[in-house]
C-alpha positions as CSV (number, residue, x, y, z in Angstrom):
1,M,107.0,98.8,104.9
2,D,106.4,98.6,101.2
3,T,104.0,101.1,99.6
4,F,101.5,100.1,97.0
5,E,100.1,102.3,94.3
6,D,96.5,103.2,94.9
7,A,96.4,101.3,98.2
8,A,94.0,102.3,100.9
9,P,95.5,103.6,104.2
10,P,95.5,101.3,107.2
11,Q,92.1,100.7,108.7
12,E,92.1,101.2,112.4
13,Q,89.9,98.9,114.4
14,T,87.3,100.5,116.7
15,E,88.3,98.7,119.9
16,L,91.7,98.5,121.6
17,V,93.2,95.0,121.6
18,L,95.6,93.4,124.1
19,A,98.9,93.0,122.1
20,P,102.6,93.8,122.3
21,C,103.2,97.4,121.3
22,W,105.5,97.6,118.3
23,E,107.1,100.7,119.8
24,C,107.8,99.8,123.5
25,G,107.3,96.0,123.3
26,Q,105.1,95.8,126.3
27,A,101.8,93.9,126.2
28,K,99.1,96.6,126.6
29,F,95.7,97.5,125.2
30,C,96.7,99.0,121.8
31,Y,95.3,100.5,118.7
32,E,95.3,98.0,115.9
33,P,95.5,99.4,112.3
34,I,95.3,96.7,109.6
35,V,96.9,97.3,106.2
36,C,94.2,95.9,103.9
37,C,96.3,95.1,100.9
38,T,98.7,92.9,102.9
39,G,96.7,92.0,106.0
40,T,99.5,93.2,108.2
41,R,98.4,94.1,111.8
42,F,100.5,96.4,113.9
43,H,99.9,97.7,117.4
44,T,100.7,100.9,119.2
45,C,99.7,101.7,122.8
46,P,98.1,105.1,123.6
47,E,101.3,106.3,125.4
48,C,103.6,105.5,122.5
49,R,101.1,106.9,120.0
50,K,101.3,110.3,121.8
51,E,105.1,110.2,121.5
52,I,105.0,109.2,117.8
53,E,102.5,112.0,117.0
54,G,104.8,114.4,118.9
55,R,107.8,113.4,116.7
56,D,105.8,114.3,113.5
57,Q,105.4,117.9,114.5
């Protein structure tokens, strides 16, 4: 994903949405951050998010 100088971080929506998870590909209730400068929406399910956060450590 491109980065933009002085761009705000993705804004996560307050409710989970039913969508295909970008990590596992299954339709689940997912977190939905929106990149405000491009309008890009991406989805990660709670299970995949835990795995992703574990990789960052």
